[in-house]
N, C-alpha and C positions, 0 to 999 in steps of 0.2 A: 504494500500500500504506500501511496505517496505521502511525503512529509512536507509541511508548509510552514512558513513563518507565522508566528502567532499574532503579529500585528495585523488587526483587521483591515487596515488601510493598505496593506502590502500583500500578504498571502503568497509570496513567491516561493518556489520550491527550495528546500534546504536539504542538506545531507545529514545522515545519522552521525551524531557526535559533534555537529557544529555548535559553537557557543554563541555566535552572533549571526544575524542575517547579513549577507554581503550586500544586499540591495538597500535596506533601510537602517541597518545597524541595531535592530531589535535584539536584546539579550534573549536567548532561547532557553526555554524550560526543558525538562526531560521530555523526550520525543512523544508527541501525540499523533497517532495515526489518523489520517483523514480518508474517509471512504471515497474511492475513485468515482468519477462521474463527470458529466459535461458541466462547464462553468460559464456558459455564454449568457445566462440570465434571462433568456427568452422564454416566454410562456409557450409550452409545446402545443402543436396542433393535436397531438395524440397524448392523452393524459397518462398513457403507459410508458411514455418516453422519459427515462430517468435522468435526473441531474442532481448534483450536489449543491448547486446554487452559486451565487456570486460571493467571492471572498473579498472583493474590493468594493468600496462604496456601499455601505450597509443601509442606506436609506430605505431600500425596498429589496427584499430577498424572497425568492420562491424556490421551494424544493419539492420534488415529487418523484415517487416511485409507484408502481401498481399498488393501490390500496392504502397508501400512506402519503401524506403531503404536509407542507407547512408554509406559512407566510410570516415574515417579520417586517415591520414598517416603522419608520421614524415617527409617524404621527404628524401633527400640524404645528406643534409648539416647541418641541425639544430641539436642541442644537444638533444632536446626533442620536443615532440609534444605539442604545446601551443594552438592548435585549439581544439574545442570540438563540439560534435554533439549529437542531440537527435531527435528521430523520433518515432512515434507511429501511429497505425491504430486503430480507434474506430469503430468497425463494427456496434455496436448497434445504432450509430448516423450517419452512412455513412460519416465519417469524418476522416481526417488525419492531423497530426501536424508534422512540420519539423522545426528544429532550427539548425543554424550553427553559431558558435562564434569563433573569432580569438583573442586570448590574445595579448595585446599590448606588444611587446618584450622589450620596454624600461621601463616597469612597474614592480613592485614587484609581484611575484607569478602570472605571466600572465597565467600560465596553470591552476591555481586554479580559477582565475577570469573567464576564458572562460567556465570552467565546471559548476561553480555556475550559471553563466548567462544562460547557455543552460538548465540546470535542472530546474531552477526557472521558466523560460519562458514556458517550456514544461508543468510543473505541473499546472501553472496558466491557460494556454490555455485549457488543458484537463478538468480542473474544470469548466471553462466557458462553454465548449461544453456540458459536462455532466449535468450542471445545466439548460441548455436550453437557455442560453443567446442569444437573437435574433440578436444582433448587433455585428458582429465579429470585427468591427473596435474598438468598446469599449473594447472588450475582449483583442485585441492586445495591445492597449495602456496600459491597466491595467497590462498586463503581462510584458511589458517592464519596466514600473514603478517599479514593484516588483523586476525585475532583477537588475535594477539600485540600489535599496535599498540593495539587497543582496550583490552585488559586493562591494558597498561602506562600508559594514560592515565586510569585510574580514580583519582580523588582519594583520598588517605588521609593520616592523621597519622602522621608518623614516630614510632617508639617501639620497643617490645620485639618486636613481630611483624614478619614479612617483608612486603614489598609484596604487594598482591593477586595471587594466583596460582591457576592451575588446570591440570588435565590436560585432554586433548582426544582423542577418537577420533571420526572421521567417515567416512561412506560415501556415495558418490554412485553410483547404479546406473542405467544407461541401457540399455534392452533387456536383452541378456545380457552386458553388460560392467559390471564393478564396479571402483571405485577406492576404496581405504582409505587414510586418513591418520591419524597419531597423534603425540602428544607426551605422555609420561608413562606411567602404568600402567593407564589404562582400556583395555579389550581389545575386539578384533573377532574373531569366529568365523564360519566357514562350517559349517553343520550340514546334512548330507544323509543320506539313507538308507544310503549306502555308507560314511559316516564323518564325523568332525568334525575341523576344522583350526583351530588358533589362527593367525589371519592377522597379528596384531600381535606385537611383541616388547616386553616391559616395559622401560621406561626407568628401571631401578632399579639400585642398587648390587649387590643380590643377583643379578640377571640377568647383570650384567657378570662377577661372580665365577664363576658357573656356566659362562658362555661361555669364560672363560679357564682353566677346569679347576681353579680354586682352591677351589670348594665343590661338593659333590654336591647333587643335588636334595633328598635327605633332610636334609642339613645345613642347606640353605637354608630349608627349611620351618619350622625353629624359630629362625632367626636374628633377633635383635631389629632388625636393619637391613633386614628384608625389604621394607619399603615406603619406604625412603629413595630419593627420586627423583633421577635424574641429569639429567632434562630436564623442563621445564614451561613454561607460558606466564606471563609476568609481567615487570615492570620489571627484575628482576634476571636475566632470561634472559641467559646468557653467550654470546658469539660462538662459544666452543668447543663449544657444544651443537649447532651446525649447524642446518639447517632441519628440517622435519618428516620423519618416515619416511613413505614413500608406496609403495604397490604396487597393481598392477592385475591382474585375472584375468578370464578368460572363463568364464561359468557353463556347466558341462558336464552338470549334473544338477539337477533341481528340488530346492529346499531353502530354507533361511533364512540370511540374514546377521543375526547377533546382535551388537550392541554393548552393553557393560555397564561399570559402575564396579566397583571392587573390593568393594563391598558385596555383590555377587552372587558374583564369582569366588573370593572368599576361601573360600566354601563348596563350590566346584566348581573346584579349582585345575588339574585336568588336562583334556586334550581328551576323554578317555574319560568322565570324570565329567560334564562339560558335555553331551556328546552323549547320555549315558545319561539325564540328567535331562530333556532336551528330548523324547526319545523316549517317556518315560513320561507326559507330560502329555496330558490328555484333549482340551483345546481347541487345535487346530493352527492357528487363525487368528493373525496377528501380534499382535493385541491380547490374545487368550487366552494365547499363549505368554509375552508380556511380563508380564501380570498374574500368571500362575501361577508364573513364575520369581521374581518379586518376592515373592510369598507364600511360596515355598520358602525364600528368604533370611530372611524374618521368622520363620518357624517354626524355622529353624536357629540363631536367636539374634538376628538383626537388630541386630548391634552397630554397624553403620555405615549411612550413607545408601545406598539401593539404587536404581539406575537401569538400565533395560533398554530397548533399542530393537530392533525386529525388522522385517525386510523379507522378504517372500516373493520368491524368485528362481526363474527358469526359463530353459531354453534357448530361444533364438529360432528361428523357422522358418528352414530353410535357404533361401538365395537362389537365384536362377535359375542362377548359376554353379556351384552344387553345394556351396558352403561358406559359413560365416558369416564376417562381417568380423572381423578381429583387433582386440582392444581396444588 
């Protein structure tokens, strides 16, 4: 697999063992593998045409493989896109991997932190699937630990900002088994004809207050601390944060797994609103859903970066014994 400079504005090929990018001078972290694919940034005429997306100019990025796709957009008010996305379809393993990361705006090099986290998580999960790891929860925890280490190693100048930091939400789907992992307030949803479920729980001060019964949902909606994180990836990750949150489930109904940054869910904060928005979209392909949800957020104000990854999920055929394997 190809290796690329970690500077999102560069992305030039680098060699194993290089300490600096010869093109832009970026100090390089331990190698992060990048899934091969086209990088011309054009929307395909055929949604089955795979691409890894654009690594330069992150204002608008689209990635697509059969059954899985993602879109990341700067929005209308931010100076740059500090979100990052990574998706891939592994046909030989009947698997898909999706990652969405949101760089913490108060930290140094937030755009680098999110890209490093996304690429590291993707590479780790792909390696686990290809090696035949039977426990996807183990694979997810290992991937997030690797992402945490990679983000913590990003060079930065100490000053008024926090160390490079990012949120992360990821999904690995193998046949009809799905595993979700997250740190921070980027979200995961399962959207099906029968309903919509938020799979992740926000790692925020407000979510903690609601859980403890100290704030109502209505009070929390207007609280200025609504997006204060209690967990994140970065050098200042505290031991008290614990590891990533992870859950697994078996798909019982065809639908979509949707991962997104708060640039989308700020406008669709409830399960009902998210499900309603998805059901009203005309294009039900993963790329169509991701693109239309991104455009919805832009039309709603586009106050933050917007990132959406979507994977189609379906039940697997029943095996000879009469039932499906448990996840």
